[in-house]
C-alpha positions as CSV (number, residue, x, y, z in Angstrom):
1,M,9.8,-7.9,-19.4
2,Q,9.8,-4.3,-20.3
3,Q,6.4,-5.5,-22.5
4,E,5.5,-6.6,-19.9
5,I,5.8,-4.0,-17.9
6,T,4.2,-1.9,-20.6
7,R,1.3,-4.1,-21.0
8,H,0.4,-4.0,-16.9
9,F,0.8,-0.2,-16.8
10,S,-1.3,0.3,-20.4
11,S,-4.0,-1.5,-18.4
12,L,-3.6,0.7,-15.4
13,Y,-4.2,3.9,-16.9
14,K,-6.8,2.5,-20.0
15,T,-4.0,3.4,-23.1
16,R,-4.6,1.2,-26.7
17,I,-1.4,-1.2,-27.4
18,D,-0.5,-1.0,-31.0
19,A,1.1,-3.7,-32.8
20,A,4.3,-3.8,-31.7
21,G,3.1,-4.0,-27.8
22,L,3.6,-0.4,-27.0
23,P,1.5,2.4,-25.9
24,V,-0.8,4.6,-27.7
25,I,-0.3,8.1,-26.8
26,T,-2.7,10.8,-27.6
27,E,-3.1,14.3,-27.5
28,E,-5.7,14.1,-25.1
29,M,-4.0,11.5,-22.7
30,I,-1.0,14.0,-22.0
31,T,-1.4,14.8,-18.2
32,P,-1.5,18.6,-18.3
33,N,1.1,20.5,-16.3
34,E,-0.9,20.6,-12.8
35,S,1.1,23.5,-11.6
36,E,-1.2,27.3,-11.8
37,I,1.9,29.2,-12.0
38,I,3.7,30.0,-15.2
39,I,7.1,31.5,-15.4
40,S,8.0,32.1,-18.9
41,N,10.9,30.3,-19.4
42,Q,11.8,29.4,-15.7
43,W,14.8,27.7,-15.2
44,A,15.0,25.4,-17.8
45,S,17.6,25.2,-20.5
46,H,15.0,23.6,-23.0
47,P,11.7,24.4,-24.7
48,T,8.4,23.5,-22.7
49,I,6.7,20.5,-24.6
50,D,4.0,23.1,-25.6
51,D,6.6,25.2,-27.5
52,R,8.1,22.2,-29.0
53,E,4.5,20.9,-30.5
54,Q,3.8,24.6,-31.7
55,H,7.3,24.8,-33.0
56,A,6.8,21.1,-35.1
57,K,3.6,22.0,-36.1
58,K,5.0,25.2,-37.9
59,I,6.8,22.6,-40.2
60,N,3.3,20.9,-41.5
61,L,5.1,17.7,-42.5
62,I,2.5,14.8,-43.3
63,T,3.9,11.5,-42.3
64,P,2.1,8.2,-42.1
65,D,2.0,6.4,-38.8
66,I,4.8,3.7,-38.7
67,T,3.9,0.9,-36.5
68,E,6.8,-1.0,-36.5
69,T,9.2,-1.2,-33.4
70,A,12.6,0.7,-33.3
71,W,14.6,-2.7,-32.9
72,S,13.2,-3.5,-36.6
73,L,16.3,-1.1,-37.8
74,F,19.0,-3.3,-36.2
75,Q,19.9,-6.4,-37.5
76,N,20.1,-9.5,-34.7
77,A,17.9,-7.1,-31.9
78,E,17.8,-9.9,-29.6
79,Q,21.4,-10.8,-29.3
80,L,21.8,-7.1,-29.4
81,Q,19.4,-6.6,-26.2
82,V,21.1,-9.1,-24.7
83,L,24.0,-7.8,-25.0
84,L,23.0,-4.5,-23.5
85,T,21.8,-5.7,-20.5
86,D,24.6,-7.9,-19.4
87,Q,26.6,-4.1,-20.0
88,L,23.9,-2.5,-17.9
89,Y,24.5,-5.0,-15.0
90,I,28.4,-5.7,-15.2
91,S,28.4,-1.4,-14.7
92,T,26.3,-0.7,-11.8
93,T,26.9,-4.2,-9.1
94,N,29.6,-5.9,-8.2
95,K,27.6,-8.9,-6.8
96,P,27.0,-11.9,-8.5
97,T,23.5,-12.4,-11.0
98,S,21.1,-14.6,-12.0
99,V,19.0,-14.7,-15.4
100,L,15.3,-14.3,-14.2
101,N,13.1,-16.7,-15.9
102,F,10.4,-14.8,-17.2
103,E,7.2,-16.4,-15.3
104,A,9.1,-15.8,-11.8
105,F,10.2,-12.3,-13.3
106,K,6.3,-11.9,-13.1
107,N,5.6,-13.3,-9.8
108,D,8.1,-11.2,-8.3
109,F,6.7,-7.6,-10.3
110,Y,3.2,-8.1,-9.3
111,S,3.6,-9.3,-6.1
112,T,5.7,-6.2,-5.1
113,I,2.8,-4.2,-6.8
114,T,0.4,-6.2,-4.4
115,A,2.8,-5.8,-1.4
116,N,2.6,-1.9,-2.2
117,S,-0.3,-1.0,-2.6
118,L,-3.5,-0.1,-1.1
119,N,-6.9,-1.7,-2.3
120,E,-8.2,0.2,-5.9
121,H,-11.5,0.2,-4.2
122,Y,-10.1,3.9,-2.4
123,K,-9.2,5.1,-5.8
124,G,-5.9,6.5,-4.2
125,Y,-7.2,8.2,-2.1
126,Y,-5.3,7.0,1.1
127,D,-2.2,6.6,-0.7
128,E,0.8,8.6,0.5
129,R,-0.7,10.7,3.4
130,N,-1.6,9.8,6.9
131,I,-5.3,9.1,7.8
132,T,-6.7,12.4,9.8
133,Q,-7.1,11.6,13.4
134,F,-10.3,12.2,15.0
135,D,-11.3,11.3,18.5
136,V,-13.0,7.5,17.8
137,E,-15.4,7.0,20.7
138,E,-16.9,10.5,20.0
139,T,-17.4,9.7,16.5
140,V,-19.2,6.8,17.2
141,L,-21.4,8.4,19.4
142,S,-22.7,10.9,16.5
143,T,-23.6,7.6,14.1
144,S,-26.8,7.1,15.4
145,G,-29.2,7.9,12.6
146,Y,-26.7,8.5,10.0
147,L,-28.1,7.9,6.9
148,I,-26.1,4.6,5.1
149,V,-25.1,5.8,1.9
150,N,-23.3,4.0,-1.3
151,I,-19.7,4.5,-0.5
152,N,-19.0,5.9,-3.7
153,N,-20.9,8.9,-3.2
154,I,-18.0,9.3,-0.8
155,L,-14.8,8.4,-2.9
156,T,-16.1,10.2,-5.5
157,D,-13.1,11.6,-8.3
158,E,-13.4,15.0,-7.1
159,N,-12.6,14.4,-2.9
160,C,-10.0,11.3,-3.9
161,N,-8.1,14.0,-5.8
162,L,-8.1,15.8,-2.6
163,P,-4.5,14.8,-1.6
164,K,-3.4,15.1,-5.0
165,A,-4.8,18.7,-5.4
166,I,-3.1,19.9,-1.9
167,A,0.5,18.7,-3.0
168,D,-0.2,20.4,-5.6
169,K,-0.6,23.7,-4.3
170,Q,1.7,23.0,-2.2
171,K,4.4,22.7,-4.8
172,D,3.3,25.9,-6.4
173,V,3.9,28.0,-3.2
174,T,7.6,26.3,-2.9
175,L,7.9,27.4,-6.4
176,L,6.5,31.1,-5.0
177,D,9.3,30.9,-2.4
178,Q,12.1,30.7,-5.7
179,L,10.3,32.7,-6.9
180,T,10.6,35.7,-4.2
181,E,14.3,34.8,-2.6
182,V,16.4,32.6,-5.3
183,R,14.4,33.6,-8.8
184,T,14.8,37.6,-8.7
185,D,15.9,38.7,-11.4
186,I,12.1,37.0,-13.1
187,K,9.7,40.0,-12.9
188,T,6.2,38.6,-13.7
189,F,4.2,35.5,-12.9
190,D,0.5,34.1,-14.5
191,F,-1.3,32.7,-12.1
192,R,-4.9,31.2,-13.9
193,G,-4.9,33.7,-16.9
194,S,-3.7,37.0,-14.8
195,K,-0.1,37.9,-14.7
196,Y,1.5,39.0,-12.2
197,Q,4.8,41.0,-10.2
198,R,7.0,39.2,-8.4
199,L,6.6,40.5,-5.6
200,D,2.7,39.4,-5.9
201,A,4.1,36.3,-5.3
202,Y,2.6,36.9,-1.2
203,Q,-0.7,37.9,-2.3
204,I,-1.1,34.8,-4.5
205,Q,0.6,32.3,-1.5
206,A,-2.0,33.6,0.9
207,I,-4.9,32.6,-1.6
208,L,-2.9,29.1,-1.8
209,N,-2.2,28.3,1.7
210,E,-6.4,29.6,2.2
211,E,-7.3,27.3,-0.4
212,I,-4.7,24.4,1.0
213,A,-6.5,24.4,4.6
214,R,-10.0,24.6,3.4
215,A,-9.1,21.2,1.3
216,D,-7.5,19.4,4.4
217,E,-10.7,20.6,6.5
218,K,-12.6,18.8,4.0
219,I,-10.3,15.6,3.9
220,K,-10.6,15.5,7.7
221,N,-14.6,15.3,7.4
222,L,-14.1,12.8,5.0
223,D,-12.2,10.6,6.8
224,R,-14.2,11.0,9.4
225,E,-17.8,10.1,7.5
226,I,-15.9,7.2,5.8
227,F,-15.4,5.3,9.5
228,I,-19.1,6.6,10.6
229,Y,-19.9,4.7,7.1
230,Y,-17.9,1.3,7.4
231,Y,-18.7,1.6,11.3
232,N,-22.7,1.6,10.7
233,A,-22.1,-1.1,8.0
234,A,-20.9,-2.9,10.7
235,K,-23.0,-6.6,10.8
236,S,-22.0,-7.1,14.3
237,D,-20.9,-5.6,17.7
238,T,-17.7,-7.5,17.1
239,D,-16.4,-6.2,13.7
240,R,-17.6,-2.8,15.3
241,E,-15.3,-3.1,17.8
242,M,-12.6,-4.5,16.1
243,L,-12.9,-1.7,13.3
244,I,-12.6,0.9,16.2
245,S,-9.4,-0.8,17.5
246,K,-7.2,-0.7,14.2
247,Y,-8.2,3.3,14.1
248,K,-6.9,3.2,17.6
249,Q,-4.3,1.5,16.9
250,L,-3.6,3.2,13.8
251,F,-3.9,6.5,15.3
252,A,-1.6,6.0,17.9
253,L,1.3,4.9,15.7
254,Q,0.7,7.5,13.2
255,T,1.1,10.3,16.4
256,D,4.6,8.0,17.7
257,A,6.1,8.3,13.9
258,L,6.1,11.8,14.0
259,V,7.9,11.2,16.9
260,D,10.6,8.5,15.4
261,Y,10.4,10.8,12.2
262,D,11.2,14.3,14.2
263,L,14.2,12.2,15.6
264,I,15.6,11.5,12.4
265,N,15.5,14.6,10.8
266,N,17.0,16.5,13.3
267,I,19.6,14.0,13.8
268,M,20.4,14.2,9.9
269,Y,20.0,18.2,9.9
270,E,23.3,17.8,11.5
271,F,24.7,14.8,10.2
272,N,24.7,16.0,6.6
273,K,26.9,19.0,7.2
274,V,29.7,16.6,7.3
275,Y,29.6,16.3,3.6
276,N,30.7,19.6,3.1
277,P,34.3,21.2,3.9
278,M,34.3,22.8,7.1
279,P,37.9,23.1,9.6
280,V,38.2,21.2,12.3
281,E,36.7,22.9,14.4
282,S,33.2,23.0,12.9
283,I,33.5,19.3,12.5
284,I,33.9,18.6,16.4
285,R,31.4,20.8,17.2
286,T,29.0,19.4,14.3
287,L,30.0,15.6,15.6
288,G,29.3,16.9,19.3
289,N,25.9,17.8,18.4
290,V,25.3,14.7,16.1
291,S,26.2,12.4,19.9
292,R,23.7,14.6,21.7
293,H,21.3,13.4,19.5
294,E,22.4,9.8,19.7
295,Q,21.6,9.9,23.1
296,K,18.2,10.4,22.4
297,I,17.7,8.3,19.0
298,K,19.5,5.0,20.5
299,P,17.2,4.6,23.4
300,R,14.1,5.0,21.1
301,I,15.5,2.4,18.4
302,S,15.6,0.2,21.5
303,Q,12.1,0.8,22.4
304,I,10.8,0.3,18.5
305,L,13.3,-3.0,19.0
306,A,11.5,-4.3,22.2
307,D,7.8,-3.3,21.2
308,D,5.6,-6.1,19.9
309,V,4.2,-4.4,17.5
310,T,7.1,-3.0,15.5
311,R,9.7,-5.2,16.4
312,P,8.1,-8.1,13.5
313,Y,8.6,-5.2,10.4
314,F,12.4,-5.4,10.4
315,N,14.0,-8.6,9.4
316,D,17.0,-10.5,10.8
317,E,19.3,-8.7,8.8
318,Q,17.8,-5.3,9.8
319,T,17.8,-6.2,13.0
320,K,21.2,-6.3,13.6
321,I,21.6,-3.6,11.9
322,L,20.2,-1.7,14.3
323,E,21.6,-3.4,17.6
324,S,25.3,-3.1,16.4
325,Y,24.4,1.0,15.9
326,I,22.9,1.2,19.4
327,T,25.2,-1.0,21.3
328,G,28.4,0.7,19.6
329,N,30.1,4.0,20.4
330,Y,30.7,4.6,16.9
331,V,34.0,7.9,16.2
332,Y,32.9,9.8,12.8
333,Y,36.3,11.9,12.9
334,Y,39.6,11.0,13.1
335,E,41.9,14.0,12.4
336,P,42.5,14.4,9.3
337,T,40.4,11.8,8.0
338,Y,36.7,10.8,8.7
339,D,35.9,6.7,9.4
340,N,33.5,6.4,6.4
341,E,32.9,2.6,7.5
342,A,31.6,4.6,10.6
343,I,29.7,6.6,8.4
344,N,27.6,4.1,6.1
345,K,27.3,2.3,9.7
346,F,25.3,5.0,10.6
347,N,23.4,5.6,7.4
348,N,22.8,1.7,7.0
349,A,20.9,2.3,11.1
350,I,19.1,5.4,10.1
351,D,17.9,4.6,6.8
352,T,17.0,1.1,8.4
353,Y,15.0,2.9,11.3
354,F,13.0,5.0,8.8
355,S,12.1,2.5,6.4
356,G,10.5,-0.1,9.5
357,I,8.6,2.6,10.9
358,A,7.4,3.5,7.4
359,K,6.5,-0.2,6.4
360,R,4.9,-1.1,9.9
361,N,2.4,2.4,10.0
362,F,1.7,1.6,6.0
363,E,1.1,-2.2,6.6
364,I,-1.4,-1.1,9.4
365,K,-3.6,1.4,7.4
366,K,-3.6,-1.3,5.0
367,S,-4.8,-4.0,7.3
368,L,-7.3,-1.2,8.2
369,L,-8.2,-0.3,4.8
370,N,-9.1,-4.2,3.9
371,F,-11.0,-4.8,6.9
372,Q,-13.3,-2.2,5.9
373,L,-13.6,-3.6,2.4
374,T,-15.3,-7.0,4.9
375,L,-18.1,-5.1,6.1
376,I,-19.2,-4.7,2.7
377,S,-18.5,-7.6,1.2
């Protein structure tokens, strides 16, 4: 089964497999560090990959390639594999387990990938982000005379990499926050080949934030341009109206989800404090704040469960978890101890609430993107 997973990802990333069924990793394939900030010995206790490679090359040791699997070093390798697998699951779950045959595993593995992936036609452009919102009706009015081009001229590698480029820059901004606020022992850092003093981090953050803003604006324009492309590619008024409807629905749900995520973040900010040692008066004050947040979040969950669009994204078990939470009156602390059962019910309910909203928005977005492809089929 592990070999099947290896074959899948080797195919996905176009990696050659050797005689032992293992991916052949060449130097050119190693993903470079996407950070543009270089800090010598930054909080790592081990050398970097580049440093290790340089030290290994100094030995100048020439060895032949070994294509055999490491399992060839063991006697009774298959029995050992079964034993290790059995021990792994004994130590990680108290629930009963059963053996899954290879075909059943493949069906489950690939169906899960399909269910949680967007069409590869979009080359990852829409992965793990909302489609930026625009006025759909106003955009439709601007489509007259729009030149229909090949969608691949819009979904170029450079454009599709923009969301990841933004994420990498945001990580660098956060890294510089650590440099200025936490790692005051570090005096210098490198950025795009030049060395800077620690307090120059604010200047570099300004540069990165400006680049992030420009990239965000470009993505916003691209999202709108892609809509226009598919709208003009539609062959009938029915298809065009359906496309408009799907965009409007998704934008409304994305806006609603912001309300849900704010409610979740606010209540979890307070609730997470209970995992730290506190005097009794602080515990009571914290749980009082939690209770005030529950007065907002419980009616919201009730509204979600009553919504015909959202309710189907919670299965029966999840619905029971949420209904039990919104009708219950949990007391999370009885001096001198916490009620761990009540705390677990709270966490299960909030996790269920979050996952259902995320699943709904993903599925609605996936439906929209798949529908767009039918317009040019």
